[in-house]
C-alpha positions in Angstrom: 0.0 0.0 0.0 1.2 3.5 -0.6 0.9 6.8 1.3 -1.7 7.8 -1.3 -3.9 4.7 -0.4 -3.3 5.3 3.3 -4.4 8.9 2.8 -7.6 7.7 1.1 -8.4 5.5 4.1 -7.8 8.4 6.5 -10.2 10.5 4.4 -12.9 7.8 4.5 -12.6 7.6 8.3 -12.5 11.4 8.7 -15.7 11.5 6.7 -17.3 9.3 9.4 -16.2 11.5 12.3 -19.3 13.7 12.4 -21.6 10.7 12.6 -19.9 9.3 15.7 -19.9 11.6 18.7 -17.2 9.6 20.5 -15.1 8.8 17.5 -12.1 6.7 18.4 -9.3 6.3 15.7 -8.1 2.9 17.0 -11.6 1.5 17.0 -12.3 2.9 13.6 -9.2 1.3 12.2 -10.0 -2.0 13.8 -13.6 -2.1 12.7 -13.0 -0.9 9.1 -14.4 -3.6 6.8 -11.7 -6.0 5.9 -12.5 -5.9 2.1 -12.0 -2.1 2.2 -8.8 -2.1 4.2 -6.4 -4.9 3.2 -3.5 -5.8 5.4 -1.5 -2.6 5.8 2.0 -2.0 7.2 2.6 -0.6 10.6 3.9 2.6 9.1 0.8 3.1 7.0 -1.4 2.2 10.0 0.5 4.8 12.1 0.0 7.4 9.4 -3.8 6.8 9.3 -4.0 6.8 13.1 -1.9 9.9 13.6 -3.9 11.7 10.9 -7.2 10.7 12.6 -6.1 11.8 16.0 -4.6 15.0 14.6 -7.7 16.0 12.8 -9.8 15.3 15.9 -7.4 17.2 18.2 -7.2 20.3 16.0 -10.7 20.2 14.5 -11.7 23.7 15.8 -8.6 25.3 14.2 -8.9 23.3 11.0 -12.6 24.3 10.6 -11.7 27.9 11.4 -9.0 27.9 8.6 -11.5 26.3 6.2 -14.2 28.9 7.1 -11.8 31.8 6.7 -11.1 30.7 3.2 -14.5 29.9 1.8 -16.2 33.0 0.5 -19.9 33.0 1.4 -19.9 29.4 2.8 -19.9 28.3 6.4 -18.3 25.0 7.3 -21.8 23.6 8.0 -22.9 24.3 4.4 -20.1 22.4 2.8 -21.0 18.9 1.5 -19.7 16.2 3.8 -17.2 14.8 1.3 -15.6 18.1 0.5 -15.5 19.0 4.2 -13.7 15.7 5.0 -11.2 16.3 2.1 -10.6 19.8 3.3 -10.1 18.7 6.9 -7.5 16.2 5.9 -5.6 18.6 3.6 -5.6 21.5 6.1 -4.4 19.2 8.8 -1.5 18.0 6.7 -0.6 21.6 5.6 -0.8 23.0 9.1 0.5 20.2 11.3 2.7 17.9 9.3 5.8 18.0 7.1 3.9 16.8 4.0 4.7 19.2 1.2 1.9 21.6 0.6 1.6 20.8 -3.1 1.2 17.1 -2.2 -1.6 17.8 0.2 -3.4 20.0 -2.2 -3.0 17.6 -5.2 -4.1 14.6 -3.2 -7.1 16.6 -1.8 -8.2 17.6 -5.3 -7.9 14.0 -6.5 -9.9 12.7 -3.6 -12.6 15.3 -4.1 -12.9 14.4 -7.8 -13.1 10.7 -6.9 -15.7 11.0 -4.2 -17.6 14.2 -5.0 -17.2 14.9 -8.7 -15.1 16.8 -11.1 -16.4 20.2 -10.1 -15.4 19.7 -6.5 -11.8 19.5 -7.5 -11.7 23.2 -8.5 -13.7 24.2 -5.4 -11.3 22.3 -3.1 -8.2 23.6 -4.9 -9.4 27.2 -4.6 -10.0 26.9 -0.9 -6.7 25.2 -0.2 -4.8 27.7 -2.3 -6.1 30.5 0.0 -5.8 28.4 3.2 -2.2 27.5 2.5 -0.8 30.8 3.7 -2.9 30.7 6.9 -2.0 27.0 7.5 1.7 27.8 7.2 1.3 30.3 10.1 -0.1 27.5 12.3 2.4 24.9 11.3 3.9 23.2 14.3 
């Protein structure tokens, strides 16, 4: 499995967060359907787990960065797929050493795959604006 595939699993689990009040990353990984999550390496599992915990821990700031860069849209008005993609990408840009262009490119690809071609441009525009703000929060 590649980091790209691990990122897709992280996105799918981030998408589920709003539907589970007491979301637990370890439980989510363990209960993920076997046919959707084949055997993964420890490094890939650690990436997914760290990403899930990171998004959960910094959700307020992540959503604030998203909201500040969506003109005329509140976070609550974004469709669930785009919001999960944006949360993943903003987390990576603000709190990891993943190159910004990689985070943005992967987010655009995920949004096209799960939400449609038009979402790619929408997500790209928001992340291009958010990148400067995310850099200011980079740990």
